[in-house]
N, C-alpha and C positions, 0 to 999 in steps of 0.2 A: 343268178349267176352272170358275171361279165365274162361268156364263153371266150370273146375276143382275145380277153388277155390271157388267154391259154396256148400252149404249143402242142402240136400235135406231130409226133415222130412215128415213123415207121420202123420195123426191123433193119438193122443195119445201117442206121443214120447217127446213132449216138456217136460215133467217131466226128463227125462233122461238129457237133457240139462242142466235144473236148478241143478241137481245134479253134474254139472261140467264135464259131459263126453258126447262126441260127438259118436254116434254110426252112422252105416249104416241103410238106409231106409228098410223098409221090404214092398214088394209090395202087400200084402194080396192075397186073393183067388181071385174070380171071380167077387167079387162086385168092384164098382167105387174107385177108390183111392181118397182120399182128402189129398192134399199135400199142404206144404209149403215151399217155396224158400227161402234160406237165403244167403246173403252174409258175409263171415267170412273178418274181417278188418285184413289187413295185419300184425297190429302191435302184433296180436295174433298167428300168423304163426311162427315158430320156425327161428332159424337162416337160412340166405341165403343158407348156404351148405343143408339143409334139406328141403328147400321150396320145391323141385321139386317132390321129394319123398313123403313127406306128403300131398301136393295138390293132388296129382293122387291119393293118398289112402283114401280120406277124404269121397268120395260116394263109396268106395267099402267094407271096413271093420272097425271094430272099431278103433279109433285114440287115440293117446296118448295127443291131445291137451285140454287144460284146460281153459274155459273160461265160463263166465257167461251168461246167456239167453239173458240177456238185452242188452249185446254187438252184439249179432247179427243184422243185418240190414234185414228186410224183403223185398224182390223183389215183390213178388206175390204169391196168392195162387188160388186154385181151385180145381176141380173135374176132373180125368180122367178116362177112361174106358167105360162100363165094360170089363174085361180081361177074356176070355174062351180059354182054351188050344186047340190050332190048329187053332185060328180063328184070322186073322189079325187085327190089331187096329192101328188107327193114333196116335201119341203120339209125344211130343215136342222131337227135336233132343237130347238135353242134358238127358233127362230120357230114352231115346232108348240106349244110350250109357252107361249110367249108369246100366241099367239092362243088357246090353250085357256084360258089364264087369264082372259083376257076374254070367254070363252065365245062365242068367233068360229067354232070348228070343233068337229070330232070325232076323236079321235085312234085310228089303227088300229093296233093291237099288230103287232109282228113275227110271222112264222108259226110262231116257235120259242117264243113266250111263250103255251105251251099246256099245261095241266095233264098231258096223257099224254106229250107229248115230254118235256118237264121231268122226269117221273116215270122216263123211260128215261135221261135223261142223268145224273141221280142215282145210278140203279141202276148203271150203268155205270161211273161214276166211282169208286162203293164198291167195284166188284168188282175193277179193275185197280189193280195196284200204282203203275203210272207214271200221268202226267197226261192225260187223255183230251181231244180236241178240244173246244171250246166252240162252242156255235152261233154266237158273235159274240165278237169280241176286246175287246168293251165290254157285256159281257152284265150285269155287275153294275152299271155306271153306268146302262145304259138301264133297266134294273130299277128301281132308285131313282129315277129322274126321272120314269119313266111311272106308277110306283104313288103317289108323292108327288104328282104334278098332275093325272092322270088316271085314277085308279083306278076311276071310274064307266064308262069305255069298255073296261075290260079286264074278261073274265067270270073270275069265280073268283079274283078279285085275292089274297084272302088265303091262298089255297093257292098260288099261284105265288109270292108273296114267300116262303112256309116252304119251298118246294122249292129256290129260288134261293139261298137261306140255308143249307139243308142242303148243296148242292153246292159253296157256298163255304166251309164250315167242314170238308167232307172233304179239299177241295185244300189249305187251311191246314195241315191236320193233316199231310197228305204233304209239304208244303213245309217244315215244322219238322223232320220226321224227315230230309228231304235235308240242310236246313242243318246239322242236327246231325252227320249222318254226314261231312259234307264238314270240319268243323271239326275234329272227332275224328280223322279219316284224315290231316289236314293237307295236304290236295289244293292244289294250285295252281290249277287251273281246274275246272270243271264245266259239263257241257250239260243242261239241263232243257229240253224241248219242250213245246210247248201252252201255255205260260203267257202270261196277259195282262199287260198292262203294270201295271196295279193291283195284280196280285198280285205282280208284281216288287217294286213299290214297298213293299210291306207287308215285306219281308224283306231289303231293300236295306240299309237302315240298321245292323239287327243284324250282319248279315254282314261290312259293312265295319268297323264297330266291333270285332267277336270277331277278325278277322284282325289288326288293328293291334295288340290286346292280344297276340295269340299271337306276333306279330313282335317286340314289345318284350319277352315274356318269354323267347324264344330268345335274344335279343341279350344279355339281363342273363345268361342261363346259359352263355355262351361263355365257356372257361377264360380267366383274364387272361394267361396266360402266353403265350397264343398271340398276342394282341394286342402283347404286348413283343416277340417274337420278329419280329413284321412290322417293328418300329421299325429294327431292326438291318438 
C-alpha cells in the first residue's frame, strides 16, 4: 500500500476539506485521537512530474491540492491513544511514520530489528535448503519504511539494512531455484512454506508467464492427427 497517497484527518477537520483545502492532521494532546483515513484519487494528484513531491507532503504540511470532500474515499476510521508524553503507545505504522515525519514522536523498532538476531536469521537462512520462518510476514516492508523515515531511532541502521538485504537475496536465490525446478519438471502444483506475500509477488508474474508459454508449446506439439481423429 502506498500510504503516502492517503490523507489522515482528525475529528473536526472535515470542514477544512469542504472548503477545498487539505491540511495536515493535528495529533491533539493526551486524549485519544479520533481519526479518519481517506484515499486520494490519482486524478486529483497533479502532473506525474509533481506526484512524488506532492504525495510525500500530504501528511506533513498544508498541501496545494484542491478537491471536494465528497471525492475522498473513506478507508477506515477509529480511535487511537491515549497519548502521554514519554510513554510508549502502539499505533499503526502509517500513523507512526506520519507523526515521525513531523517530529512529534520517536519510533521504537520491533524486537527482531537487532543486529545479533538478524545475523542469526541470515545464517540460518543460508544454512537451510528450505525457507526458514521470518520474524515478521512484513519484514522487508517494515525494514524499508523504518529505515527510510526513522533511521535515527534505530541503532546500527546501516548494519540492519545490510543484514535484511542479505537475507532477502538468499531467499530470492532459493525462490528462483524452486521456480526453475518447478518449470523444468512440468509440475501441476507446488507448496512452499514460510514465504511472505512480497516474496511471492516477486516471482508470481514470471511463473504465470512461464506456465502459459509451456501450455502453448505443449498444445502446438500435439500431433495434428489426434485432433482430426477426435472430429470423427
